[in-house]
C-alpha positions as CSV (number, residue, x, y, z in Angstrom):
1,M,-1.7,13.9,-17.7
2,L,-2.8,11.2,-15.7
3,E,-5.4,11.5,-12.4
4,T,-4.1,10.9,-9.4
5,A,-5.2,10.6,-5.4
6,I,-3.2,10.8,-2.4
7,E,-3.6,7.1,-0.5
8,S,-2.3,6.2,3.3
9,H,-0.3,3.1,3.0
10,H,1.8,2.3,6.5
11,G,0.8,5.9,8.1
12,Q,2.3,7.2,5.3
13,P,0.8,9.3,2.4
14,L,1.1,7.3,-1.6
15,R,0.0,9.1,-4.7
16,V,-1.5,6.5,-7.4
17,A,-3.3,6.9,-10.1
18,R,-6.3,4.6,-11.1
19,L,-8.0,4.2,-14.7
20,G,-10.0,1.3,-16.4
21,Q,-11.7,-2.0,-15.1
22,G,-10.7,-5.5,-15.1
23,E,-7.0,-7.2,-14.6
24,A,-4.9,-5.8,-12.9
25,V,-1.8,-4.3,-14.4
26,V,0.7,-2.4,-12.5
27,L,2.9,0.4,-13.8
28,L,6.5,0.4,-12.0
29,H,8.8,3.6,-13.1
30,G,12.3,4.5,-12.9
31,Y,14.0,8.5,-12.0
32,P,14.2,11.1,-12.4
33,E,10.4,10.0,-12.9
34,N,7.6,10.0,-11.8
35,L,4.3,7.8,-12.2
36,Q,3.1,10.4,-15.1
37,V,6.0,8.9,-17.6
38,F,2.8,6.5,-17.9
39,A,0.1,9.6,-19.0
40,Q,0.5,8.6,-22.8
41,L,0.6,4.5,-22.2
42,A,-2.0,3.9,-19.4
43,P,-5.3,5.5,-21.2
44,G,-5.0,2.7,-23.8
45,L,-4.0,-0.5,-21.4
46,A,-7.3,0.5,-19.3
47,V,-9.4,0.1,-22.5
48,D,-10.0,-3.5,-20.8
49,K,-7.9,-3.8,-18.0
50,Q,-7.5,-1.9,-14.5
51,V,-4.7,0.0,-15.0
52,I,-2.2,1.2,-11.7
53,A,0.1,3.8,-11.4
54,F,1.8,4.3,-8.3
55,D,4.8,6.9,-7.2
56,W,7.0,3.9,-5.8
57,P,8.1,5.0,-1.4
58,G,10.0,7.8,-1.3
59,M,9.9,8.8,-5.1
60,G,7.3,11.3,-6.5
61,H,4.4,12.5,-3.9
62,S,5.1,9.0,-2.2
63,A,6.8,9.4,1.8
64,D,9.8,7.3,1.7
65,W,8.5,3.8,4.2
66,P,11.8,2.6,6.4
67,G,13.7,-0.3,5.1
68,G,16.5,-0.5,2.5
69,A,15.9,0.1,-1.7
70,T,17.1,-3.3,-3.4
71,P,14.7,-4.8,-6.2
72,L,13.8,-7.6,-3.8
73,L,13.0,-4.7,-0.6
74,M,11.1,-3.0,-3.8
75,A,9.2,-6.1,-4.8
76,K,8.0,-6.7,-1.2
77,R,6.4,-3.1,-1.1
78,L,4.7,-4.2,-3.9
79,L,3.4,-6.6,-2.5
80,Q,2.1,-5.1,0.2
81,L,0.7,-2.6,-1.9
82,L,-1.3,-5.6,-3.8
83,D,-2.3,-7.4,-0.4
84,E,-3.6,-3.6,0.4
85,W,-5.7,-3.3,-3.0
86,Q,-6.7,-6.5,-2.6
87,I,-5.3,-7.6,-5.3
88,D,-4.8,-11.1,-6.3
89,K,-2.7,-11.2,-9.4
90,A,-1.2,-9.1,-11.5
91,H,0.4,-8.1,-14.7
92,L,3.7,-6.0,-14.1
93,I,5.2,-3.8,-16.4
94,G,8.2,-2.3,-15.0
95,Q,10.5,0.8,-17.2
96,D,13.9,1.6,-16.7
97,M,14.4,1.0,-12.4
98,G,11.3,-0.3,-12.1
99,G,12.2,-3.5,-14.1
100,Q,14.1,-5.1,-11.8
101,P,11.8,-5.5,-9.0
102,A,9.2,-6.4,-11.6
103,L,11.4,-9.7,-12.5
104,V,11.9,-10.2,-9.1
105,F,8.7,-9.8,-7.7
106,A,7.8,-12.5,-10.1
107,A,10.7,-15.3,-9.1
108,V,10.0,-14.6,-5.7
109,Y,6.2,-14.2,-5.9
110,P,5.5,-15.9,-8.9
111,T,1.0,-16.6,-7.7
112,R,0.9,-13.2,-7.9
113,V,1.9,-12.3,-11.1
114,R,-0.1,-12.6,-14.6
115,S,2.7,-12.1,-16.8
116,V,5.5,-9.3,-16.9
117,V,6.9,-6.7,-19.6
118,V,10.1,-5.2,-18.8
119,M,11.7,-2.1,-20.7
120,N,15.1,-0.8,-20.9
121,S,16.3,-1.9,-17.8
122,L,19.9,-2.4,-16.3
123,V,19.6,-6.4,-16.1
124,S,23.0,-7.3,-16.0
125,G,26.3,-5.1,-15.0
126,D,28.6,-7.1,-17.3
127,T,26.6,-5.4,-20.2
128,E,28.0,-2.3,-22.1
129,T,26.3,0.9,-21.2
130,S,26.5,4.5,-22.1
131,W,29.4,5.9,-20.9
132,E,27.5,8.1,-18.2
133,I,26.3,5.4,-16.6
134,T,29.4,3.1,-16.4
135,W,31.0,6.0,-14.7
136,L,28.6,6.9,-12.7
137,R,28.8,3.7,-11.4
138,R,32.2,3.1,-11.5
139,F,33.3,6.0,-9.6
140,G,29.7,6.3,-7.3
141,V,29.6,10.3,-7.8
142,N,26.1,10.2,-9.0
143,K,26.0,10.7,-5.4
144,V,27.5,13.8,-5.7
145,L,25.2,14.4,-8.4
146,L,22.0,13.6,-7.1
147,R,22.6,15.7,-3.4
148,H,23.7,18.8,-5.3
149,F,23.1,19.1,-9.1
150,P,20.2,17.4,-10.0
151,R,18.7,20.4,-13.1
152,L,21.7,18.3,-14.5
153,I,21.2,15.2,-14.1
154,F,17.2,16.4,-15.2
155,W,18.5,18.2,-18.5
156,R,20.9,15.3,-19.2
157,A,17.4,13.2,-18.6
158,L,15.4,15.1,-21.1
159,H,18.6,15.3,-23.9
160,T,18.9,11.6,-23.4
161,F,15.4,9.7,-22.6
162,L,13.3,11.8,-25.2
163,P,13.9,11.8,-29.6
164,R,15.5,15.0,-31.1
165,R,13.6,18.4,-30.9
166,A,10.8,16.0,-28.7
167,P,10.5,18.4,-25.8
168,L,8.6,16.6,-23.0
169,A,5.2,19.0,-22.4
170,P,4.8,21.5,-20.1
171,A,2.9,19.8,-17.8
172,L,4.8,16.7,-17.5
173,Y,7.9,18.3,-17.2
174,Q,6.9,20.6,-14.1
175,D,5.1,17.5,-12.6
176,M,8.8,15.5,-12.4
177,W,11.2,18.2,-12.2
178,R,9.3,19.4,-8.8
179,T,9.4,16.2,-7.6
180,F,13.0,15.3,-8.3
181,R,14.0,18.7,-6.9
182,V,12.7,17.8,-3.8
183,P,16.1,16.5,-1.3
184,A,14.6,14.3,0.4
185,V,13.4,11.7,-2.6
186,R,17.4,12.1,-4.2
187,Q,18.6,11.0,-0.8
188,F,16.2,7.9,-1.3
189,I,17.5,7.1,-5.3
190,V,20.9,7.8,-3.9
191,R,19.8,4.7,-1.4
192,M,18.2,3.2,-4.6
193,C,20.7,3.3,-6.8
194,A,23.5,1.5,-4.2
195,G,21.2,-1.1,-3.3
196,Y,20.4,-2.0,-7.0
197,E,23.8,-1.7,-7.3
198,G,24.3,-4.4,-4.6
199,Q,22.2,-6.4,-5.8
200,L,22.6,-7.0,-9.7
201,P,24.8,-10.0,-8.9
202,R,22.2,-11.7,-7.9
203,L,20.2,-10.8,-10.4
204,P,20.4,-13.4,-13.3
205,A,19.3,-16.0,-9.9
206,W,16.0,-14.6,-9.9
207,Y,15.5,-14.1,-13.7
208,R,15.9,-17.9,-14.6
209,Q,13.3,-18.5,-11.5
210,V,10.8,-16.8,-13.6
211,A,7.8,-18.9,-14.5
212,C,5.1,-16.5,-15.8
213,P,5.2,-14.9,-19.6
214,V,7.7,-12.1,-20.3
215,L,7.7,-9.7,-22.6
216,V,11.5,-8.4,-23.0
217,L,10.4,-4.7,-24.7
218,W,13.8,-2.7,-25.8
219,G,13.9,1.2,-27.5
220,G,16.7,0.2,-30.5
221,R,17.8,4.1,-29.6
222,D,18.0,3.5,-25.5
223,K,21.3,5.6,-25.7
224,H,21.9,4.0,-22.0
225,F,20.8,0.2,-22.0
226,P,21.4,-1.0,-25.7
227,V,19.6,-3.7,-27.1
228,A,22.8,-5.9,-25.2
229,H,20.6,-5.5,-22.4
230,A,17.2,-7.0,-23.9
231,H,19.2,-10.1,-25.6
232,Y,21.0,-11.0,-22.1
233,L,17.5,-10.8,-20.4
234,K,16.9,-13.3,-23.1
235,T,19.1,-15.8,-22.3
236,Q,18.4,-16.1,-18.6
237,I,14.1,-16.3,-19.4
238,P,14.4,-18.9,-22.5
239,Q,10.4,-19.0,-22.6
240,A,10.3,-14.5,-22.6
241,Q,9.8,-12.5,-25.8
242,L,11.4,-10.3,-27.5
243,A,10.5,-7.3,-28.9
244,I,12.8,-4.3,-30.2
245,L,11.7,-0.9,-31.3
246,P,14.1,0.1,-33.9
247,Q,13.7,4.1,-33.4
248,A,12.3,3.6,-29.5
249,T,14.1,5.8,-27.3
250,H,14.4,5.4,-23.8
251,W,11.7,7.2,-22.6
252,M,9.5,5.2,-25.1
253,V,6.6,5.2,-23.0
254,L,5.8,9.1,-24.0
255,A,7.7,9.8,-26.9
256,Q,6.8,6.3,-28.8
257,A,3.2,5.3,-27.0
258,E,1.4,4.2,-29.7
259,E,3.9,1.1,-30.9
260,V,4.5,0.3,-27.3
261,L,0.8,0.0,-26.5
262,A,0.3,-2.0,-29.4
263,R,3.2,-4.4,-28.5
264,I,2.0,-5.0,-25.5
265,R,-1.7,-5.4,-26.5
266,T,-0.6,-8.3,-28.9
267,F,1.8,-9.9,-26.1
268,Y,-2.0,-9.8,-24.0
269,A,-4.1,-11.3,-26.8
270,G,-1.0,-14.3,-26.8
271,L,-1.7,-15.0,-23.0
């Protein structure tokens, strides 16, 4: 588990974990997790970097901020945090729904980013996903499930994001479930899903504006966002490096953290 503290931003609490010293690396999570999804990855990165993980405003133990929840608005919130942390430039690592705002941030604020690593994200609205994702996006039942059946969503995540017979550590389970079960958090996620879906057609134009070094790092056994998404992203960002970890799953930052860490450190060494 990462040690965390509650900071105040815009008069609202924000949960943050900080490790190490050096160039800043900011970790961006998706859902139903929170910053603790990086519990296995962050310490390895902190050997020679300042690593910051935070719960997005509206998720985890962080209070919501006014406004929408599109990838562009999430990128703007990240910019506000970097300004308040007095970080001029940062490496960004985005997992799941943290990947899209990381890429948009790099396109819109190019002078504030050193590099981007994007992992296991919905980066194309036309590329194949799991039947669950296709069904949820097409019929919008995610609103009903998120509002009324959080345990079902969380259970499904545990059984599809991790390798078989690799349960989530009890402390991680308790922390993630404790925050995901909060109605206000799930309501924010409903807004976020709608915002991401609405902005999905615009994302390729931003991808093509990304000029910083990019690593597209994908799990070969991601059951929801197949490697076709990684290959698509590579076509949109020609300078990007593409790496597939054949046995890795969606939550590879937890289950295959050593492999993920090794590949990211190799990427950083070449910058």
